[in-house]
N, C-alpha and C positions, 0 to 999 in steps of 0.2 A: 796528347794522349790522356793526361790527367783531366783536361777539360771535358773530353768525351766521356770518361768514366763518371765524372760529376753529373753531366747531363743525363746519363743513363740512370743514375741513382735518383735524380730529381724526377725523371719520367715515371719510374716505378712508384715513387711516393705519391705522385699526382694521381696515377691510376688507382693505387690502393685507397687514397683519400676519397676518390669518386665512388669506388665500390662500397666503402664503409658508409658513405653518406646515403647511397641508394638503399643499403640494407638497414640503415638505422631508422628509428621511429621518425615519422613526419610530424612537424609541429603545425597546428592549425589554430589560430586565434589564441595562442598561449597554451594549448593542450597538446600533449604528446599522443599521436595516433599510432597504436601498436601495429606490428606486422602480422600477416598471416603465416601459417606454416604449411609448406608444400606437402601434399600427400595426406593432409588431414582435413576434417570438416571443421571450419572455422566459425566460432560463435563469439560475437561481441555484445557487450552490455554497456549502456549509457546510464549513469547514475546521477540523480539530482543532488546528492550529498556525498560525503566521504563513505568509503566502503566499510568503515568501522564506526559508524555513527551511533551504534547501540540501538538502532531502530529499523526504519524502512529500508534504507540502502544496504545495511548489513544483512538483512533478511534476504534481499535479492542476491547479494554477492555470495552468500552461502549457498543459495540455490544454484548459482553458476558453478560453484565448486562441486556441487553434487553431480552436475552434468559431466564435468571432467572426470569424476571418479567412477561414474556408472555407465557412461556411453563410450564405447571403444573408439579410438582414433579421432578424438575431438581435441582441438586446440581452443582455449578460451582466452578472452582478453576483456578489459573494461576501461572505460574512461569515467572519472568521477568528478563531482562538483561542477557539473555542466548546467548552466542556467537554461531555463525554458526560453523559447523564442528563436531569434535569428542565429544565436551562437550554437544552439543545438543542431540547427539545420546544417551548418558547416561540418559539425562532427559526424552526423549521420552520412553525409555525402562523402566525407573523407574515408570513413570505414567501408562504405560500399565500393568506393574506388580502389581501396586496398585489396578487395576480394573477399571480405567476410560474407559468408553465405547465409547466416542467420544473425539478425541484428535486433536486439531487444531494447526498447526505450521504457524507462520505469517511472515516468511521471506524466500526469494528465496534460501538462502544457507542452509535451513533446509531440502531441497528436498531429497538429497541422504540419510542422516541419517533416515528420516522418512520412506523412501522406505525400508531400511534394517529392521527397527523395525516392520513395518507393516507385513513383511514376517514371523516374529517370533510370532506375536500375531494376528492370523486370526480372533479372536472373537471381536477385537476392530476395530473401524472405524477411519481412519486417513484422515484428510483433510489438504492439503498443499496450501498455498497462493502464487500465482504468478509463479509457475514453469511450467515444460513441461512434467511431468511424471504422470502416473497412472497405477495401475495394474488391474483395472476394477473390483476388488472384495472388497478390504477394504482400498485402498489407492487412493485418488482422488485429482484432481487439481481444484482450484477455483480462479477465478479472474474476474475483471470487466472492462468494456470499458472506462477506465479513459481517453483514448485518445480523447474522445468526449469533455470532460470538459477542458482538456488541450488545445485543439484546440480553444475552445471559449475563454479561458483565453488569448490565443495567439492573438486572434482578439482584445481584450481589450488592451493588452500590446502594440500591434502595433499602435493602435490608440492613446494611451497615449504618446508613444515615438514620434510619428509624431506631436502631438499637442504641445509637449514640445520642438520641434525643434532639437531632438537628436535621429536619427533613429537607435539606437544601443541597442540590448538586450543581456542578458547573461543567461546561463543555467548551474546551478550547479548540475552536474550529479553524480551519486553514483558509480556504477560498469558498466563495458562495457558488458551488457547483452541485449538481444532483447528488454526487457521491457523499458529500459532507452533510447535506440535509438528510439523506437516507440513513446514514450511520447515526446522526444525532437523534433522529426520530426512533430508530431502533433502541437506542439507549433509554429514551424516555418511556417507550412502551414497556420495556423490561422493568424499569424503575417503578412504574405505576402498578405492575403486577404484584410486587412485594411491599410497596409503600404507596398506597393510593393518595396520600396527602402530600407526597413529595413534589417538589418543583425543581426545574433546572434552568439556570441562566446560561448564556452563550457569549463568548468573546471571539471576534474574528481577528486573526493575526496576519492574514494575507502573506503567509510564507509557509513552505513545507519544512524548511530546515533553518532554524536560527535559534540556537540554545539560549541566547540572551533574551530575545523577544518571547520565547516560550516560557522562560522562568518568570518574566514580568507579567505575562498574561495569566499564568497559573496563580501567582501571588495576588493579582487583582481579584480573581474569582474567590480565592480563599478569604481574602480580606473583606470581600463583600458578603461573606457569610456561608459559603459553600463548605460542606463537610467532606464531600468526595468530588474530585475533579478528574474528568476524562480529557485526554488529548487526542487530536486528529493529526498531530504533527510527528516529526521523525525521531526525536530524541527522548530519553527518559526524564527530561527536566521536570515534568509534573510531579513525579514521585520524589525527586530531590527536594522540591519546594514543600511537598506534603510532610516530608521528614522534618524540615525546619519548623513547620507550623503545628506539628502534632496532629495532623489530619490525615486524609487518605488520597492517594493518587492512583489512577488507572492508566498504565502505560499502553503501548501499542506496538504492533509490527513484528517484533523479534522476541523470541522466547526468553532471551537473556536480559531483557530490559527491566524485568521485575526483580530487582536485586536488593532493595532496601526494605527495612521492616515496614515502612508506611506505604509500600506498594500493595494495593488491595489485590489486584490481578492484572493480567494483560491478555487481551485478544491478540493473537499473533498469526503470522503467515509461515508456512513451510513450503517454499516455492520449488524445492528441488525435484520432487516427483513429477510435478506439472511441466517444468522446464525440460526434464529428461524425456518425457513422453513426446513433447512437441519436437524436440531435436531429432529423436528417432524417426518421427513421421516425416519431417522435412528431408532427412537423409534418404528415406525410402520413397520420397515423392508422393506421399499419401496425405500430407497435411493440407487441409483446405482452410485458409484464413477466413475468419468471419467474426461473429460475436460469441466468443467462448467464455462462458460464465460458469465456473465450477462451484461445487458444493463441498461440504465438509467430508462427505464419504470418500473424496479423493485422497484424504490424509493431508491436505494442504492448509487446513485451518485448525487453530487450536485455542484453548482457553487455559492460561497458565494456572497450574495447581490441580487441573481436572483431567489431564491427559495421562496416559500410561507411564508409570514410573515417577510421577511428580507428587510432591507433598503440598497440601493446602497451605497457602500463606497464612500468617497469624491472624490477619484481619478478617479472613474468611472462616478459619477454623473455629472462631468464637461466635459465629452466627448461629441462629436457631437450626437445629439438625434437620428440620423439615425443609428449610430453604436450601441447605446444602444438598439434600437428597433430590429435591426437585431439579436443581441445576444439573446434578450428576445424571439424572434420568434423561434430561433434554439433550445434554452433550452426547450421551450414548445413542439416543435416537437420531441425532444429527449425523453421527458417524456411519449409520446404516441407511441413511436416506429417508428416515421417517419423520424428521423435523427439519424444514428448510426455510428459505427466505420468504416464501409465500405464506407459510404458517405464521411467521412473525407479523406479516402485514395482512392479516385476515380480520375483517370487521366483526364487531363494531369498532371503528376508530373515529374519535372526535379530533377536531383540530384544536389549536391553542385557544380559540375563542369559545370552545364548547359546542361547536356545530358538528353534527354527524356528517362525517366525510365519507367513510366507507361503511355501508350498511352491513348488518349481521349476515354472515355467510358468504359475503363477497370478499375477494382478495385482489391485491394489486398484481398487475402483469409485469413482465420484465421491462416493457416500455415505460410503465409508470415509475419504476425504480430508477431508470436511467435518465429520464428526460424532464426538461421544463416544457411547459405548453408552447412557448415561443419557438421551440425547435421544429414544431410542425410535423412530428413523426408518429402521431397516432396514439398518444397516451390518453387515458381516461381520468385517472387519479394522479396526474402528473406530479412528481415529487418537488413541488414548490409550495410547501406548507410546513408548519410546525405542528407536532402532535400535542395533545392535551398534556399540560404540566410544564411545557416550555414557556418561559416568561419573556423571551427575546422577540424582537420584531424580525420579520423576514428580511433577507438581504435585499437592498435596493429600496426598501420602504422608509 
């Protein structure tokens, strides 16, 4: 009798163990894959860095929280610190298999893995940030005109360098892709607007998120003579190094990244409204994935110190009033659609060798902003050049 009772208890425990295992998070390649919630619309996000990195990933994570708070009956989940390449493909596949209906990948190198998995799970919607691909059915591309805010930050940086008597800037770039050349060129064009004699050096760090490498590259640019250094990477490391050096750093991605005295400003993202809009459309069955490139009038782009309720950072407040007012006016124009990425890249534009690249009155197209000529997708002024004032060589040269 006792033996029978023991076996009954063991059987119950075994069943309970199986149930808990089935309901618990799945592990794939060392990553915990979260569960969906029945009866809700399930949204998952894959982050290249930690969700609290103080930059790129934190901005996306807060956008995901905005979706939870503003779209009814939505369950959200995220997987962080996922490397690009084969590892990410496993994560996207596992999330789709779990039943997530909208999956967002937040790094350029997630593009090809997402494309593969989207083909395997036609019932799920995949949105990729910053790439150049879409299948038009369940895999789309999303990005925004950050070149506008980088251009305006370039104006501030040029004026700051000129006021400090050191007309040298630096740009800590990540990977040699069109996005990074586009943003670097926007900075340089803004810089030359307020400081025609200014030049800008570039360091490639080949990582999106590595605080140590970011600090080393920033220090290298400052030590080489730069007065103001921009980052294209994920953390506020550039401002921390500027604080140590007594110079100026321009952070990126998240409004909260510009928190030390020597942070000049920060072009940043506000992903929440865009993500909420996409989620609502996917739920309604009206979202058509493609090449979605939003402008500042969406409320998804900002320049720290110049948005409603913000105070000018000290390094900006002491600039000539006419520069501050010009930037204010252009920010205001961008928020109503009267100043956009095509205005930033309207000729005349010279390349770094002084050759006229874009004639007076002509402007770059979206294809020019997104592509290298070897992609073969029909660009005219394909973004594989440095603008006048940039002293670095092109990637691969």
